[in-house]
C-alpha angles and dihedrals in degrees: 000000000000092000091052091049093049091047091051092051092047091050092049094048093046091053091044091053091049091051092050091051090048090050093050092048092049092048091050090050092050091048092051094048092044097239099117104104108121130084091207088069090059091052090051090050090054091050091049093048094056 
């Protein structure tokens, strides 16, 4: 039971870290290309990260 719980938490945090890195990379790309203008995009990034 404990092993399954630890595995589930590790899986969640690994995926969460990957999503945050993806979000940061996408935001950097949008800032460099000049397409980052909308606040709704930031809300979507937060939803994706978590």
